[in-house]
N, C-alpha and C positions, 0 to 999 in steps of 0.2 A: 831295550835293556831290561833284563830281569832284575828282581829284587836282590839277587845274590851277585850281581855285577857281571853277568854274561850277556854279550851282545851277539845277536844272530844277524848274519848278512844273507839276505834272501835273494837268490838269483832270478833274473828275468830270462836270460838266455844262456844259462850255464848248467852244468851237471853236478854242481856241489853247493851245499849250504856252508857258509863260513861261520865258525863259532869262536868267539874271542872272549876269554876269561880275563877281565880287567884286574882281578886280584892277583893272578899268577902270571899274567902276560903270556898265557898259552893260547895259541891259535891252532885250530884243527878244522878239517873239512869233513862233511858228511856227503857221501855219494848218493845222489837222488836220480841217477840216470835210468834206473830200472822203474822208477815210479811214474814216468811219463815218456811217451815217444815223441812228444812235441818239442820243438826247439825253445819254446817260451814256457817255462815251468810255472813261475809264480808271479803274481802281480803285486803282492804285498804280504805283510805278516803283522800279527798283533799278539802281544803278551797280555793275558788276562787271567787272573786268579791262579797263577802258577803254571799255566799251560801256554805254550807258544803255538799259535794257529797260523799255518802257512796257507795263504789264499791263492788257489790255482788260477793261472791265466787262461788255460784252455781245458778246463774240466768242469764237470757238473757236480762236484762235491769238494768238501774240505777234509 
């Protein structure tokens, strides 16, 4: 959860990241299908100093 009330749902085996704004009850998806050809995209994520870092499951970089 970010400082401004946004929650990111990080997929393990999906092609979208979910973004939920708790202040407006707005939910949207970000397509990440072009960022990786693997079925298993991310293993986790962390929000630190205003930046959301998505940790890849099958990649050698963040």
